[in-house]
C-alpha positions in Angstrom: -16.0 -28.2 16.3 -16.4 -30.2 13.0 -15.7 -28.4 9.8 -19.3 -28.7 8.6 -20.5 -26.6 11.6 -18.2 -23.7 11.1 -19.8 -20.5 9.8 -18.5 -19.3 6.5 -17.2 -15.8 6.4 -18.2 -13.0 8.8 -21.6 -13.4 10.3 -24.5 -11.1 9.7 -25.2 -8.2 12.0 -28.3 -8.1 14.1 -31.4 -6.0 13.6 -32.4 -4.5 17.0 -34.5 -1.4 16.5 -38.2 -1.5 15.8 -37.9 0.9 13.0 -35.5 -1.4 11.2 -38.0 -4.3 11.6 -40.8 -2.2 10.3 -38.7 -1.1 7.3 -38.1 -4.7 6.3 -41.9 -5.4 6.1 -41.9 -3.3 2.9 -39.7 -5.9 1.2 -40.2 -9.3 -0.3 -41.9 -12.0 1.6 -40.8 -15.6 1.3 -43.3 -18.0 3.0 -42.3 -21.5 4.2 -43.7 -24.2 6.5 -41.3 -23.4 9.3 -41.0 -19.6 9.1 -41.8 -16.5 7.1 -38.8 -14.6 5.8 -39.0 -10.9 4.9 -36.1 -9.5 2.8 -35.3 -5.9 2.0 -32.6 -4.8 -0.3 -31.0 -1.7 1.3 -29.1 -0.8 -1.8 -25.6 -0.6 -0.2 -22.6 -2.9 0.2 -22.6 -3.2 4.0 -22.9 -6.5 5.8 -26.2 -8.3 5.8 -28.4 -7.8 8.9 -30.8 -10.3 10.4 -33.6 -10.1 13.0 -35.7 -12.8 14.6 -39.3 -12.5 15.9 -41.8 -15.0 17.1 -45.5 -14.0 17.8 -47.4 -14.8 20.9 -49.6 -17.1 18.9 -46.7 -19.6 18.9 -46.8 -20.0 22.7 -45.5 -18.7 26.0 -42.2 -17.0 26.4 -40.3 -20.3 27.0 -41.6 -21.7 23.7 -40.9 -18.5 21.8 -37.4 -18.3 23.1 -36.7 -21.9 22.1 -37.9 -21.1 18.5 -35.7 -18.0 18.4 -32.6 -19.8 19.7 -33.0 -22.6 17.2 -33.3 -20.1 14.3 -30.3 -18.1 15.5 -28.2 -21.2 15.7 -29.3 -22.3 12.2 -28.3 -18.9 10.8 -25.0 -18.9 12.7 -23.8 -22.3 11.6 -25.2 -22.8 8.1 -27.0 -19.9 6.5 -24.7 -16.9 7.1 -22.8 -17.5 3.9 -26.0 -17.5 1.9 -27.0 -14.0 2.9 -26.4 -11.2 0.4 -24.6 -8.1 1.4 -26.7 -5.0 1.5 -29.9 -6.9 2.5 -31.9 -7.0 5.7 -33.7 -10.2 6.8 -36.4 -10.7 9.3 -37.3 -14.3 10.2 -40.7 -14.9 11.8 -40.6 -18.3 13.4 -43.4 -20.7 13.7 -44.0 -23.5 16.2 -43.1 -26.2 13.7 -39.4 -25.1 14.1 -39.3 -27.0 17.4 -40.4 -30.3 15.9 -38.4 -30.2 12.6 -35.0 -31.9 12.4 -32.2 -29.4 12.5 -31.0 -30.5 9.0 -34.4 -29.8 7.6 -34.5 -26.4 9.2 -31.1 -25.4 7.8 -32.0 -26.7 4.4 -35.2 -24.6 4.2 -33.4 -21.6 5.6 -30.7 -21.8 2.9 -33.4 -22.3 0.2 -35.4 -19.3 1.4 -32.3 -17.1 1.6 -31.4 -17.9 -2.0 -35.0 -17.2 -3.0 -35.8 -20.6 -4.4 -38.8 -22.8 -3.6 
């Protein structure tokens, strides 16, 4: 594996429970062309947690799973180091994730994680 693809530091934990996803909705929303990112500061020093969701408006289950897999890989390889400890992130994928270049996806993901436009 090339050095540029290695994740930096320990990866984020996963959000799995519906209650956790609903709690993150109270936090800050960062809108982008490829996805919506919801961020909640938990107020502790534990590892960051991330969850992925794709609505049925995007397409059937095959399309939704492709969007989710692409987002997970972008977080795993490039964006895990940009996540702040003590924060929860929910990434709501859009269909444009499938047509965007992977470099563009990772750049926008890192930009949204840092909170810049």
